[in-house]
PQR file with spaces between the fields and no chain letter, atoms N, CA, C, O and H, PARSE charges and radii, in Angstrom:
ATOM       1  N    UNK     1       0.984   -1.216    0.037 -0.4000 1.5000
ATOM       2  CA   UNK     1      -0.106   -0.076    0.005 -0.0000 2.0000
ATOM       3  C    UNK     1       0.861    1.206    0.032  0.5500 1.7000
ATOM       4  O    UNK     1       1.880    1.221    0.722 -0.5500 1.4000
ATOM       5  N    UNK     2       0.452    2.295   -0.785 -0.4000 1.5000
ATOM       6  CA   UNK     2       1.201    3.515   -0.628 -0.0000 2.0000
ATOM       7  C    UNK     2       0.274    4.586   -0.226  0.5500 1.7000
ATOM       8  O    UNK     2      -0.696    4.887   -0.920 -0.5500 1.4000
ATOM       9  H    UNK     2      -0.376    2.283   -1.345  0.4000 1.0000
ATOM      10  N    UNK     3       0.567    5.176    0.909 -0.4000 1.5000
ATOM      11  CA   UNK     3      -0.224    6.013    1.452 -0.0000 2.0000
ATOM      12  C    UNK     3       0.394    7.454    1.415  0.5500 1.7000
ATOM      13  O    UNK     3       1.335    7.741    2.155 -0.5500 1.4000
ATOM      14  H    UNK     3       1.355    4.932    1.473  0.4000 1.0000
ATOM      15  N    UNK     4      -0.138    8.328    0.563 -0.4000 1.5000
ATOM      16  CA   UNK     4       0.441    9.667    0.275 -0.0000 2.0000
ATOM      17  C    UNK     4      -0.251   10.678    1.019  0.5500 1.7000
ATOM      18  O    UNK     4      -1.481   10.714    0.985 -0.5500 1.4000
ATOM      19  H    UNK     4      -0.902    8.095   -0.038  0.4000 1.0000
ATOM      20  N    UNK     5       0.509   11.620    1.782 -0.4000 1.5000
ATOM      21  CA   UNK     5       0.036   12.801    2.348 -0.0000 2.0000
ATOM      22  C    UNK     5       0.966   13.904    2.365  0.5500 1.7000
ATOM      23  O    UNK     5       2.168   13.752    2.146 -0.5500 1.4000
ATOM      24  H    UNK     5       1.508   11.591    1.809  0.4000 1.0000
ATOM      25  N    UNK     6       0.344   15.173    2.660 -0.4000 1.5000
ATOM      26  CA   UNK     6       1.149   16.256    2.685 -0.0000 2.0000
ATOM      27  C    UNK     6       1.368   16.869    4.028  0.5500 1.7000
ATOM      28  O    UNK     6       0.367   17.110    4.704 -0.5500 1.4000
ATOM      29  H    UNK     6      -0.632   15.296    2.838  0.4000 1.0000
ATOM      30  N    UNK     7       2.579   17.156    4.511 -0.4000 1.5000
ATOM      31  CA   UNK     7       2.824   17.535    5.766 -0.0000 2.0000
ATOM      32  C    UNK     7       2.611   19.038    5.976  0.5500 1.7000
ATOM      33  O    UNK     7       2.112   19.670    5.045 -0.5500 1.4000
ATOM      34  H    UNK     7       3.392   16.960    3.962  0.4000 1.0000
ATOM      35  N    UNK     8       2.932   19.657    7.083 -0.4000 1.5000
ATOM      36  CA   UNK     8       2.582   20.960    7.419 -0.0000 2.0000
ATOM      37  C    UNK     8       3.678   21.834    6.611  0.5500 1.7000
ATOM      38  O    UNK     8       3.453   23.025    6.394 -0.5500 1.4000
ATOM      39  H    UNK     8       3.337   19.144    7.840  0.4000 1.0000
ATOM      40  N    UNK     9       4.846   21.227    6.182 -0.4000 1.5000
ATOM      41  CA   UNK     9       5.848   21.935    5.431 -0.0000 2.0000
ATOM      42  C    UNK     9       5.567   21.853    4.005  0.5500 1.7000
ATOM      43  O    UNK     9       6.414   22.267    3.214 -0.5500 1.4000
ATOM      44  H    UNK     9       5.029   20.260    6.359  0.4000 1.0000
ATOM      45  N    UNK    10       4.388   21.327    3.565 -0.4000 1.5000
ATOM      46  CA   UNK    10       3.805   21.181    2.233 -0.0000 2.0000
ATOM      47  C    UNK    10       4.821   20.263    1.452  0.5500 1.7000
ATOM      48  O    UNK    10       5.135   20.507    0.287 -0.5500 1.4000
ATOM      49  H    UNK    10       3.700   20.991    4.208  0.4000 1.0000
ATOM      50  N    UNK    11       5.273   19.286    2.101 -0.4000 1.5000
ATOM      51  CA   UNK    11       6.136   18.156    1.429 -0.0000 2.0000
ATOM      52  C    UNK    11       5.248   17.029    1.498  0.5500 1.7000
ATOM      53  O    UNK    11       4.577   16.715    2.480 -0.5500 1.4000
ATOM      54  H    UNK    11       5.018   19.088    3.047  0.4000 1.0000
ATOM      55  N    UNK    12       5.295   16.362    0.238 -0.4000 1.5000
ATOM      56  CA   UNK    12       4.412   15.133   -0.126 -0.0000 2.0000
ATOM      57  C    UNK    12       5.247   13.983    0.243  0.5500 1.7000
ATOM      58  O    UNK    12       6.363   13.838   -0.254 -0.5500 1.4000
ATOM      59  H    UNK    12       5.841   16.617   -0.560  0.4000 1.0000
ATOM      60  N    UNK    13       4.716   13.102    1.154 -0.4000 1.5000
ATOM      61  CA   UNK    13       5.304   11.886    1.452 -0.0000 2.0000
ATOM      62  C    UNK    13       4.464   10.705    1.074  0.5500 1.7000
ATOM      63  O    UNK    13       3.238   10.813    1.110 -0.5500 1.4000
ATOM      64  H    UNK    13       3.809   13.220    1.558  0.4000 1.0000
ATOM      65  N    UNK    14       5.078    9.507    0.690 -0.4000 1.5000
ATOM      66  CA   UNK    14       4.326    8.325    0.634 -0.0000 2.0000
ATOM      67  C    UNK    14       4.924    7.252    1.565  0.5500 1.7000
ATOM      68  O    UNK    14       6.105    6.909    1.504 -0.5500 1.4000
ATOM      69  H    UNK    14       6.074    9.419    0.661  0.4000 1.0000
ATOM      70  N    UNK    15       4.070    6.774    2.387 -0.4000 1.5000
ATOM      71  CA   UNK    15       4.499    5.711    3.344 -0.0000 2.0000
ATOM      72  C    UNK    15       4.148    4.350    2.772  0.5500 1.7000
ATOM      73  O    UNK    15       2.952    4.130    2.582 -0.5500 1.4000
ATOM      74  H    UNK    15       3.111    7.052    2.436  0.4000 1.0000
ATOM      75  N    UNK    16       4.990    3.454    2.488 -0.4000 1.5000
ATOM      76  CA   UNK    16       4.799    2.236    1.966 -0.0000 2.0000
ATOM      77  C    UNK    16       4.662    1.092    3.045  0.5500 1.7000
ATOM      78  O    UNK    16       5.496    0.956    3.941 -0.5500 1.4000
ATOM      79  H    UNK    16       5.962    3.634    2.643  0.4000 1.0000
ATOM      80  N    UNK    17       3.605    0.313    2.909 -0.4000 1.5000
ATOM      81  CA   UNK    17       3.264   -0.787    3.876 -0.0000 2.0000
ATOM      82  C    UNK    17       2.968   -1.981    3.149  0.5500 1.7000
ATOM      83  O    UNK    17       2.651   -1.924    1.961 -0.5500 1.4000
ATOM      84  H    UNK    17       2.927    0.424    2.182  0.4000 1.0000
ATOM      85  N    UNK    18       3.045   -3.004    3.742 -0.4000 1.5000
ATOM      86  CA   UNK    18       2.724   -4.347    3.355 -0.0000 2.0000
ATOM      87  C    UNK    18       1.578   -4.854    4.118  0.5500 1.7000
ATOM      88  O    UNK    18       1.689   -4.843    5.344 -0.5500 1.4000
ATOM      89  H    UNK    18       3.302   -3.051    4.708  0.4000 1.0000
ATOM      90  N    UNK    19       0.553   -5.273    3.621 -0.4000 1.5000
ATOM      91  CA   UNK    19      -0.434   -5.992    4.287 -0.0000 2.0000
ATOM      92  C    UNK    19      -0.593   -7.316    3.915  0.5500 1.7000
ATOM      93  O    UNK    19      -0.479   -7.696    2.749 -0.5500 1.4000
ATOM      94  H    UNK    19       0.463   -5.283    2.625  0.4000 1.0000
ATOM      95  N    UNK    20      -0.899   -8.167    5.027 -0.4000 1.5000
ATOM      96  CA   UNK    20      -1.146   -9.587    4.773 -0.0000 2.0000
ATOM      97  C    UNK    20      -2.073   -9.968    5.825  0.5500 1.7000
ATOM      98  O    UNK    20      -2.245   -9.138    6.717 -0.5500 1.4000
ATOM      99  H    UNK    20      -0.991   -7.858    5.973  0.4000 1.0000
ATOM     100  N    UNK    21      -2.808  -11.259    5.898 -0.4000 1.5000
ATOM     101  CA   UNK    21      -3.565  -11.790    6.885 -0.0000 2.0000
ATOM     102  C    UNK    21      -3.054  -11.614    8.171  0.5500 1.7000
ATOM     103  O    UNK    21      -3.834  -11.575    9.123 -0.5500 1.4000
ATOM     104  H    UNK    21      -2.668  -11.934    5.173  0.4000 1.0000
ATOM     105  N    UNK    22      -1.726  -11.491    8.346 -0.4000 1.5000
ATOM     106  CA   UNK    22      -1.105  -11.350    9.758 -0.0000 2.0000
ATOM     107  C    UNK    22      -0.917   -9.943   10.289  0.5500 1.7000
ATOM     108  O    UNK    22      -0.537   -9.728   11.440 -0.5500 1.4000
ATOM     109  H    UNK    22      -1.092  -11.523    7.573  0.4000 1.0000
ATOM     110  N    UNK    23      -1.212   -8.944    9.364 -0.4000 1.5000
ATOM     111  CA   UNK    23      -1.336   -7.517    9.611 -0.0000 2.0000
ATOM     112  C    UNK    23      -0.511   -6.689    8.634  0.5500 1.7000
ATOM     113  O    UNK    23      -0.129   -7.079    7.531 -0.5500 1.4000
ATOM     114  H    UNK    23      -1.521   -9.119    8.429  0.4000 1.0000
ATOM     115  N    UNK    24      -0.280   -5.456    9.199 -0.4000 1.5000
ATOM     116  CA   UNK    24       0.469   -4.480    8.336 -0.0000 2.0000
ATOM     117  C    UNK    24       1.785   -4.227    8.844  0.5500 1.7000
ATOM     118  O    UNK    24       1.975   -4.136   10.057 -0.5500 1.4000
ATOM     119  H    UNK    24      -0.591   -5.139   10.095  0.4000 1.0000
ATOM     120  N    UNK    25       2.839   -4.088    7.885 -0.4000 1.5000
ATOM     121  CA   UNK    25       4.021   -3.834    8.146 -0.0000 2.0000
ATOM     122  C    UNK    25       4.611   -2.579    7.402  0.5500 1.7000
ATOM     123  O    UNK    25       4.515   -2.538    6.176 -0.5500 1.4000
ATOM     124  H    UNK    25       2.685   -4.162    6.900  0.4000 1.0000
ATOM     125  N    UNK    26       5.193   -1.596    8.064 -0.4000 1.5000
ATOM     126  CA   UNK    26       5.704   -0.473    7.455 -0.0000 2.0000
ATOM     127  C    UNK    26       7.072   -0.780    6.952  0.5500 1.7000
ATOM     128  O    UNK    26       7.939   -1.299    7.655 -0.5500 1.4000
ATOM     129  H    UNK    26       5.270   -1.629    9.060  0.4000 1.0000
ATOM     130  N    UNK    27       7.255   -0.385    5.509 -0.4000 1.5000
ATOM     131  CA   UNK    27       8.516   -0.645    4.722 -0.0000 2.0000
ATOM     132  C    UNK    27       9.413    0.632    4.577  0.5500 1.7000
ATOM     133  O    UNK    27      10.624    0.534    4.776 -0.5500 1.4000
ATOM     134  H    UNK    27       6.550    0.037    4.938  0.4000 1.0000
ATOM     135  N    UNK    28       8.858    1.793    4.244 -0.4000 1.5000
ATOM     136  CA   UNK    28       9.702    2.971    4.008 -0.0000 2.0000
ATOM     137  C    UNK    28       8.858    4.079    3.790  0.5500 1.7000
ATOM     138  O    UNK    28       7.667    3.891    3.542 -0.5500 1.4000
ATOM     139  H    UNK    28       7.875    1.873    4.083  0.4000 1.0000
ATOM     140  N    UNK    29       9.328    5.196    3.851 -0.4000 1.5000
ATOM     141  CA   UNK    29       8.611    6.622    3.728 -0.0000 2.0000
ATOM     142  C    UNK    29       9.546    7.319    2.548  0.5500 1.7000
ATOM     143  O    UNK    29      10.776    7.328    2.591 -0.5500 1.4000
ATOM     144  H    UNK    29      10.296    5.349    4.052  0.4000 1.0000
ATOM     145  N    UNK    30       8.882    7.805    1.663 -0.4000 1.5000
ATOM     146  CA   UNK    30       9.691    8.464    0.526 -0.0000 2.0000
ATOM     147  C    UNK    30       9.228    9.901    0.386  0.5500 1.7000
ATOM     148  O    UNK    30       8.019   10.104    0.275 -0.5500 1.4000
ATOM     149  H    UNK    30       7.882    7.798    1.627  0.4000 1.0000
ATOM     150  N    UNK    31      10.027   10.856    0.382 -0.4000 1.5000
ATOM     151  CA   UNK    31       9.728   12.241    0.022 -0.0000 2.0000
ATOM     152  C    UNK    31       9.417   12.333   -1.454  0.5500 1.7000
ATOM     153  O    UNK    31      10.344   12.163   -2.247 -0.5500 1.4000
ATOM     154  H    UNK    31      11.009   10.692    0.472  0.4000 1.0000
ATOM     155  N    UNK    32       8.341   12.557   -1.844 -0.4000 1.5000
ATOM     156  CA   UNK    32       8.057   12.606   -3.318 -0.0000 2.0000
ATOM     157  C    UNK    32       7.718   14.136   -3.750  0.5500 1.7000
ATOM     158  O    UNK    32       7.202   14.411   -4.833 -0.5500 1.4000
ATOM     159  H    UNK    32       7.589   12.695   -1.201  0.4000 1.0000
ATOM     160  N    UNK    33       8.011   14.921   -2.946 -0.4000 1.5000
ATOM     161  CA   UNK    33       7.583   16.511   -3.319 -0.0000 2.0000
ATOM     162  C    UNK    33       8.137   16.883   -4.577  0.5500 1.7000
ATOM     163  O    UNK    33       7.404   17.498   -5.352 -0.5500 1.4000
ATOM     164  H    UNK    33       8.430   14.698   -2.066  0.4000 1.0000
ATOM     165  N    UNK    34       9.305   16.616   -4.913 -0.4000 1.5000
ATOM     166  CA   UNK    34       9.892   16.960   -6.269 -0.0000 2.0000
ATOM     167  C    UNK    34       9.498   16.040   -7.543  0.5500 1.7000
ATOM     168  O    UNK    34       9.541   16.432   -8.709 -0.5500 1.4000
ATOM     169  H    UNK    34       9.901   16.116   -4.284  0.4000 1.0000
ATOM     170  N    UNK    35       9.102   14.734   -7.113 -0.4000 1.5000
ATOM     171  CA   UNK    35       8.616   13.956   -8.452 -0.0000 2.0000
ATOM     172  C    UNK    35       7.159   13.617   -8.400  0.5500 1.7000
ATOM     173  O    UNK    35       6.724   12.675   -9.062 -0.5500 1.4000
ATOM     174  H    UNK    35       9.067   14.415   -6.166  0.4000 1.0000
ATOM     175  N    UNK    36       6.385   14.355   -7.633 -0.4000 1.5000
ATOM     176  CA   UNK    36       5.041   14.186   -7.667 -0.0000 2.0000
ATOM     177  C    UNK    36       4.301   14.284   -9.129  0.5500 1.7000
ATOM     178  O    UNK    36       3.300   13.608   -9.363 -0.5500 1.4000
ATOM     179  H    UNK    36       6.739   15.121   -7.096  0.4000 1.0000
ATOM     180  N    UNK    37       4.805   15.073   -9.979 -0.4000 1.5000
ATOM     181  CA   UNK    37       4.309   15.274  -11.096 -0.0000 2.0000
ATOM     182  C    UNK    37       5.030   14.482  -12.291  0.5500 1.7000
ATOM     183  O    UNK    37       4.594   14.588  -13.437 -0.5500 1.4000
ATOM     184  H    UNK    37       5.619   15.622   -9.788  0.4000 1.0000
ATOM     185  N    UNK    38       5.914   13.850  -12.055 -0.4000 1.5000
ATOM     186  CA   UNK    38       6.771   13.016  -13.055 -0.0000 2.0000
ATOM     187  C    UNK    38       6.388   11.490  -12.857  0.5500 1.7000
ATOM     188  O    UNK    38       6.696   10.763  -11.912 -0.5500 1.4000
ATOM     189  H    UNK    38       6.269   13.764  -11.124  0.4000 1.0000
ATOM     190  N    UNK    39       5.645   11.189  -13.976 -0.4000 1.5000
ATOM     191  CA   UNK    39       5.132    9.764  -14.010 -0.0000 2.0000
ATOM     192  C    UNK    39       6.190    8.792  -14.153  0.5500 1.7000
ATOM     193  O    UNK    39       6.076    7.793  -13.444 -0.5500 1.4000
ATOM     194  H    UNK    39       5.395   11.780  -14.744  0.4000 1.0000
ATOM     195  N    UNK    40       7.206    8.865  -14.925 -0.4000 1.5000
ATOM     196  CA   UNK    40       8.245    7.982  -14.973 -0.0000 2.0000
ATOM     197  C    UNK    40       9.013    7.755  -13.776  0.5500 1.7000
ATOM     198  O    UNK    40       9.410    6.614  -13.537 -0.5500 1.4000
ATOM     199  H    UNK    40       7.299    9.677  -15.502  0.4000 1.0000
ATOM     200  N    UNK    41       9.297    8.813  -12.910 -0.4000 1.5000
ATOM     201  CA   UNK    41       9.905    8.712  -11.714 -0.0000 2.0000
ATOM     202  C    UNK    41       9.126    8.041  -10.724  0.5500 1.7000
ATOM     203  O    UNK    41       9.709    7.244   -9.989 -0.5500 1.4000
ATOM     204  H    UNK    41       8.974    9.739  -13.104  0.4000 1.0000
ATOM     205  N    UNK    42       7.767    8.257  -10.573 -0.4000 1.5000
ATOM     206  CA   UNK    42       6.944    7.497   -9.831 -0.0000 2.0000
ATOM     207  C    UNK    42       6.826    6.103  -10.156  0.5500 1.7000
ATOM     208  O    UNK    42       6.803    5.293   -9.229 -0.5500 1.4000
ATOM     209  H    UNK    42       7.293    8.904  -11.170  0.4000 1.0000
ATOM     210  N    UNK    43       6.736    5.652  -11.539 -0.4000 1.5000
ATOM     211  CA   UNK    43       6.684    4.311  -11.957 -0.0000 2.0000
ATOM     212  C    UNK    43       8.006    3.623  -11.571  0.5500 1.7000
ATOM     213  O    UNK    43       7.977    2.441  -11.227 -0.5500 1.4000
ATOM     214  H    UNK    43       6.755    6.310  -12.292  0.4000 1.0000
ATOM     215  N    UNK    44       9.073    4.252  -11.607 -0.4000 1.5000
ATOM     216  CA   UNK    44      10.416    3.666  -11.186 -0.0000 2.0000
ATOM     217  C    UNK    44      10.253    3.406   -9.655  0.5500 1.7000
ATOM     218  O    UNK    44      10.586    2.315   -9.191 -0.5500 1.4000
ATOM     219  H    UNK    44       9.097    5.212  -11.886  0.4000 1.0000
ATOM     220  N    UNK    45       9.785    4.316   -8.931 -0.4000 1.5000
ATOM     221  CA   UNK    45       9.807    4.212   -7.487 -0.0000 2.0000
ATOM     222  C    UNK    45       8.797    3.024   -6.914  0.5500 1.7000
ATOM     223  O    UNK    45       9.093    2.395   -5.898 -0.5500 1.4000
ATOM     224  H    UNK    45       9.515    5.201   -9.308  0.4000 1.0000
ATOM     225  N    UNK    46       7.774    2.818   -7.540 -0.4000 1.5000
ATOM     226  CA   UNK    46       6.806    1.730   -7.396 -0.0000 2.0000
ATOM     227  C    UNK    46       7.647    0.437   -7.862  0.5500 1.7000
ATOM     228  O    UNK    46       7.715   -0.537   -7.113 -0.5500 1.4000
ATOM     229  H    UNK    46       7.534    3.329   -8.365  0.4000 1.0000
ATOM     230  N    UNK    47       8.241    0.451   -9.031 -0.4000 1.5000
ATOM     231  CA   UNK    47       8.977   -0.707   -9.312 -0.0000 2.0000
ATOM     232  C    UNK    47      10.066   -1.198   -8.560  0.5500 1.7000
ATOM     233  O    UNK    47      10.312   -2.404   -8.570 -0.5500 1.4000
ATOM     234  H    UNK    47       8.186    1.242   -9.640  0.4000 1.0000
ATOM     235  N    UNK    48      10.881   -0.242   -7.782 -0.4000 1.5000
ATOM     236  CA   UNK    48      11.690   -0.454   -6.796 -0.0000 2.0000
ATOM     237  C    UNK    48      11.154   -1.130   -5.445  0.5500 1.7000
ATOM     238  O    UNK    48      11.777   -1.981   -4.808 -0.5500 1.4000
ATOM     239  H    UNK    48      10.681    0.738   -7.775  0.4000 1.0000
ATOM     240  N    UNK    49       9.948   -0.633   -5.127 -0.4000 1.5000
ATOM     241  CA   UNK    49       9.206   -1.115   -4.082 -0.0000 2.0000
ATOM     242  C    UNK    49       8.904   -2.700   -4.252  0.5500 1.7000
ATOM     243  O    UNK    49       9.076   -3.485   -3.319 -0.5500 1.4000
ATOM     244  H    UNK    49       9.442    0.058   -5.644  0.4000 1.0000
ATOM     245  N    UNK    50       8.456   -3.080   -5.483 -0.4000 1.5000
ATOM     246  CA   UNK    50       7.904   -4.174   -5.903 -0.0000 2.0000
ATOM     247  C    UNK    50       9.199   -5.205   -5.773  0.5500 1.7000
ATOM     248  O    UNK    50       9.121   -6.273   -5.166 -0.5500 1.4000
ATOM     249  H    UNK    50       8.316   -2.442   -6.240  0.4000 1.0000
ATOM     250  N    UNK    51      10.434   -4.717   -6.450 -0.4000 1.5000
ATOM     251  CA   UNK    51      11.563   -5.453   -6.317 -0.0000 2.0000
ATOM     252  C    UNK    51      12.032   -5.887   -4.890  0.5500 1.7000
ATOM     253  O    UNK    51      12.479   -6.993   -4.585 -0.5500 1.4000
ATOM     254  H    UNK    51      10.497   -3.850   -6.943  0.4000 1.0000
ATOM     255  N    UNK    52      11.862   -4.900   -4.144 -0.4000 1.5000
ATOM     256  CA   UNK    52      12.288   -5.045   -2.829 -0.0000 2.0000
ATOM     257  C    UNK    52      11.576   -6.086   -2.024  0.5500 1.7000
ATOM     258  O    UNK    52      12.239   -6.834   -1.306 -0.5500 1.4000
ATOM     259  H    UNK    52      11.500   -4.002   -4.392  0.4000 1.0000
ATOM     260  N    UNK    53      10.290   -6.186   -2.090 -0.4000 1.5000
ATOM     261  CA   UNK    53       9.391   -7.083   -1.466 -0.0000 2.0000
ATOM     262  C    UNK    53       9.188   -8.573   -2.222  0.5500 1.7000
ATOM     263  O    UNK    53       8.685   -9.584   -1.732 -0.5500 1.4000
ATOM     264  H    UNK    53       9.751   -5.578   -2.673  0.4000 1.0000
ATOM     265  N    UNK    54       9.718   -8.393   -3.517 -0.4000 1.5000
ATOM     266  CA   UNK    54       9.506   -9.562   -4.417 -0.0000 2.0000
ATOM     267  C    UNK    54       8.269   -9.616   -5.128  0.5500 1.7000
ATOM     268  O    UNK    54       7.202   -9.705   -4.520 -0.5500 1.4000
ATOM     269  H    UNK    54      10.127   -7.572   -3.914  0.4000 1.0000
ATOM     270  N    UNK    55       8.345   -9.565   -6.482 -0.4000 1.5000
ATOM     271  CA   UNK    55       7.040   -9.453   -7.336 -0.0000 2.0000
ATOM     272  C    UNK    55       6.221  -10.581   -6.915  0.5500 1.7000
ATOM     273  O    UNK    55       5.011  -10.361   -6.862 -0.5500 1.4000
ATOM     274  H    UNK    55       9.212   -9.493   -6.975  0.4000 1.0000
ATOM     275  N    UNK    56       6.626  -11.729   -6.610 -0.4000 1.5000
ATOM     276  CA   UNK    56       5.769  -13.032   -6.268 -0.0000 2.0000
ATOM     277  C    UNK    56       4.935  -12.651   -5.013  0.5500 1.7000
ATOM     278  O    UNK    56       3.893  -13.278   -4.823 -0.5500 1.4000
ATOM     279  H    UNK    56       7.609  -11.908   -6.654  0.4000 1.0000
ATOM     280  N    UNK    57       5.292  -11.705   -4.164 -0.4000 1.5000
ATOM     281  CA   UNK    57       4.489  -11.479   -2.989 -0.0000 2.0000
ATOM     282  C    UNK    57       3.403  -10.277   -3.296  0.5500 1.7000
ATOM     283  O    UNK    57       2.559   -9.955   -2.460 -0.5500 1.4000
ATOM     284  H    UNK    57       6.139  -11.196   -4.318  0.4000 1.0000
ATOM     285  N    UNK    58       3.504   -9.723   -4.435 -0.4000 1.5000
ATOM     286  CA   UNK    58       2.672   -8.600   -4.632 -0.0000 2.0000
ATOM     287  C    UNK    58       1.418   -8.879   -5.562  0.5500 1.7000
ATOM     288  O    UNK    58       1.560   -9.245   -6.728 -0.5500 1.4000
ATOM     289  H    UNK    58       4.190   -9.984   -5.115  0.4000 1.0000
ATOM     290  N    UNK    59       0.189   -8.683   -4.975 -0.4000 1.5000
ATOM     291  CA   UNK    59      -1.007   -8.821   -5.754 -0.0000 2.0000
ATOM     292  C    UNK    59      -1.722   -7.839   -6.154  0.5500 1.7000
ATOM     293  O    UNK    59      -2.463   -7.989   -7.125 -0.5500 1.4000
ATOM     294  H    UNK    59       0.073   -8.385   -4.028  0.4000 1.0000
ATOM     295  N    UNK    60      -1.641   -6.634   -5.479 -0.4000 1.5000
ATOM     296  CA   UNK    60      -2.073   -5.421   -5.730 -0.0000 2.0000
ATOM     297  C    UNK    60      -1.178   -4.391   -5.208  0.5500 1.7000
ATOM     298  O    UNK    60      -0.480   -4.607   -4.217 -0.5500 1.4000
ATOM     299  H    UNK    60      -1.039   -6.512   -4.690  0.4000 1.0000
ATOM     300  N    UNK    61      -1.172   -3.231   -5.864 -0.4000 1.5000
ATOM     301  CA   UNK    61      -0.347   -1.964   -5.444 -0.0000 2.0000
ATOM     302  C    UNK    61      -1.543   -0.773   -5.316  0.5500 1.7000
ATOM     303  O    UNK    61      -2.127   -0.264   -6.273 -0.5500 1.4000
ATOM     304  H    UNK    61      -1.739   -3.055   -6.669  0.4000 1.0000
ATOM     305  N    UNK    62      -1.739   -0.485   -4.007 -0.4000 1.5000
ATOM     306  CA   UNK    62      -2.744    0.490   -3.936 -0.0000 2.0000
ATOM     307  C    UNK    62      -2.265    1.855   -3.529  0.5500 1.7000
ATOM     308  O    UNK    62      -1.528    2.066   -2.567 -0.5500 1.4000
ATOM     309  H    UNK    62      -1.265   -0.898   -3.229  0.4000 1.0000
ATOM     310  N    UNK    63      -2.749    2.764   -4.346 -0.4000 1.5000
ATOM     311  CA   UNK    63      -2.247    4.240   -4.090 -0.0000 2.0000
ATOM     312  C    UNK    63      -3.484    5.140   -4.126  0.5500 1.7000
ATOM     313  O    UNK    63      -4.622    4.671   -4.147 -0.5500 1.4000
ATOM     314  H    UNK    63      -3.348    2.592   -5.128  0.4000 1.0000
ATOM     315  N    UNK    64      -3.214    6.475   -4.131 -0.4000 1.5000
ATOM     316  CA   UNK    64      -4.486    7.299   -4.166 -0.0000 2.0000
ATOM     317  C    UNK    64      -4.887    7.379   -5.684  0.5500 1.7000
ATOM     318  O    UNK    64      -4.257    6.717   -6.509 -0.5500 1.4000
ATOM     319  H    UNK    64      -2.290    6.856   -4.113  0.4000 1.0000
ATOM     320  N    UNK    65      -5.814    8.095   -6.011 -0.4000 1.5000
ATOM     321  CA   UNK    65      -6.276    8.027   -7.456 -0.0000 2.0000
ATOM     322  C    UNK    65      -6.144    9.356   -8.178  0.5500 1.7000
ATOM     323  O    UNK    65      -7.026    9.784   -8.922 -0.5500 1.4000
ATOM     324  H    UNK    65      -6.325    8.632   -5.340  0.4000 1.0000
ATOM     325  N    UNK    66      -4.842   10.082   -7.893 -0.4000 1.5000
ATOM     326  CA   UNK    66      -4.441   11.223   -8.700 -0.0000 2.0000
ATOM     327  C    UNK    66      -4.031   10.756   -9.972  0.5500 1.7000
ATOM     328  O    UNK    66      -3.578    9.639  -10.220 -0.5500 1.4000
ATOM     329  H    UNK    66      -4.125    9.734   -7.289  0.4000 1.0000
ATOM     330  N    UNK    67      -4.240   11.772  -10.829 -0.4000 1.5000
ATOM     331  CA   UNK    67      -3.906   11.557  -12.278 -0.0000 2.0000
ATOM     332  C    UNK    67      -2.503   11.061  -12.497  0.5500 1.7000
ATOM     333  O    UNK    67      -2.275   10.181  -13.328 -0.5500 1.4000
ATOM     334  H    UNK    67      -4.608   12.680  -10.628  0.4000 1.0000
ATOM     335  N    UNK    68      -1.541   11.620  -11.753 -0.4000 1.5000
ATOM     336  CA   UNK    68      -0.042   11.085  -11.830 -0.0000 2.0000
ATOM     337  C    UNK    68       0.025    9.649  -11.554  0.5500 1.7000
ATOM     338  O    UNK    68       0.689    8.888  -12.259 -0.5500 1.4000
ATOM     339  H    UNK    68      -1.725   12.335  -11.078  0.4000 1.0000
ATOM     340  N    UNK    69      -0.673    9.256  -10.509 -0.4000 1.5000
ATOM     341  CA   UNK    69      -0.591    7.812   -9.931 -0.0000 2.0000
ATOM     342  C    UNK    69      -1.367    6.864  -10.970  0.5500 1.7000
ATOM     343  O    UNK    69      -1.003    5.700  -11.134 -0.5500 1.4000
ATOM     344  H    UNK    69      -1.212    9.874   -9.936  0.4000 1.0000
ATOM     345  N    UNK    70      -2.434    7.407  -11.651 -0.4000 1.5000
ATOM     346  CA   UNK    70      -2.982    6.456  -12.511 -0.0000 2.0000
ATOM     347  C    UNK    70      -2.215    6.374  -13.791  0.5500 1.7000
ATOM     348  O    UNK    70      -2.301    5.361  -14.484 -0.5500 1.4000
ATOM     349  H    UNK    70      -2.730    8.353  -11.518  0.4000 1.0000
ATOM     350  N    UNK    71      -1.422    7.452  -14.164 -0.4000 1.5000
ATOM     351  CA   UNK    71      -0.549    7.340  -15.312 -0.0000 2.0000
ATOM     352  C    UNK    71       0.591    6.401  -14.919  0.5500 1.7000
ATOM     353  O    UNK    71       1.013    5.584  -15.738 -0.5500 1.4000
ATOM     354  H    UNK    71      -1.351    8.276  -13.601  0.4000 1.0000
ATOM     355  N    UNK    72       1.093    6.492  -13.708 -0.4000 1.5000
ATOM     356  CA   UNK    72       2.208    5.592  -13.364 -0.0000 2.0000
ATOM     357  C    UNK    72       1.917    4.085  -13.484  0.5500 1.7000
ATOM     358  O    UNK    72       2.800    3.263  -13.728 -0.5500 1.4000
ATOM     359  H    UNK    72       0.751    7.155  -13.043  0.4000 1.0000
ATOM     360  N    UNK    73       0.571    3.766  -13.290 -0.4000 1.5000
ATOM     361  CA   UNK    73       0.260    2.349  -13.257 -0.0000 2.0000
ATOM     362  C    UNK    73       0.340    1.915  -14.609  0.5500 1.7000
ATOM     363  O    UNK    73       0.477    0.699  -14.740 -0.5500 1.4000
ATOM     364  H    UNK    73      -0.146    4.434  -13.092  0.4000 1.0000
ATOM     365  N    UNK    74       0.283    2.679  -15.775 -0.4000 1.5000
ATOM     366  CA   UNK    74       0.420    2.246  -17.112 -0.0000 2.0000
ATOM     367  C    UNK    74       1.888    2.096  -17.589  0.5500 1.7000
ATOM     368  O    UNK    74       2.071    1.659  -18.725 -0.5500 1.4000
ATOM     369  H    UNK    74       0.172    3.667  -15.669  0.4000 1.0000
ATOM     370  N    UNK    75       2.837    2.389  -16.894 -0.4000 1.5000
ATOM     371  CA   UNK    75       4.203    2.323  -17.496 -0.0000 2.0000
ATOM     372  C    UNK    75       4.701    0.849  -17.274  0.5500 1.7000
ATOM     373  O    UNK    75       5.813    0.506  -17.675 -0.5500 1.4000
ATOM     374  H    UNK    75       2.689    2.745  -15.972  0.4000 1.0000
């Protein structure tokens, strides 16, 4: 899961978590303030997360529904 939020300093962060039947585990947090509008960079970041946890362990990647995230899913 990728949970994006904007802090009080107007920096956008994505917290990555893994969910399974045993519960949720925090993986990492990424400052995406600079890359929020760059579809290819978002796609590369998601790809690295999938590689980190192993593609065989991923059934869905859940993010918000912003147009930049929708475009990143198609790369």
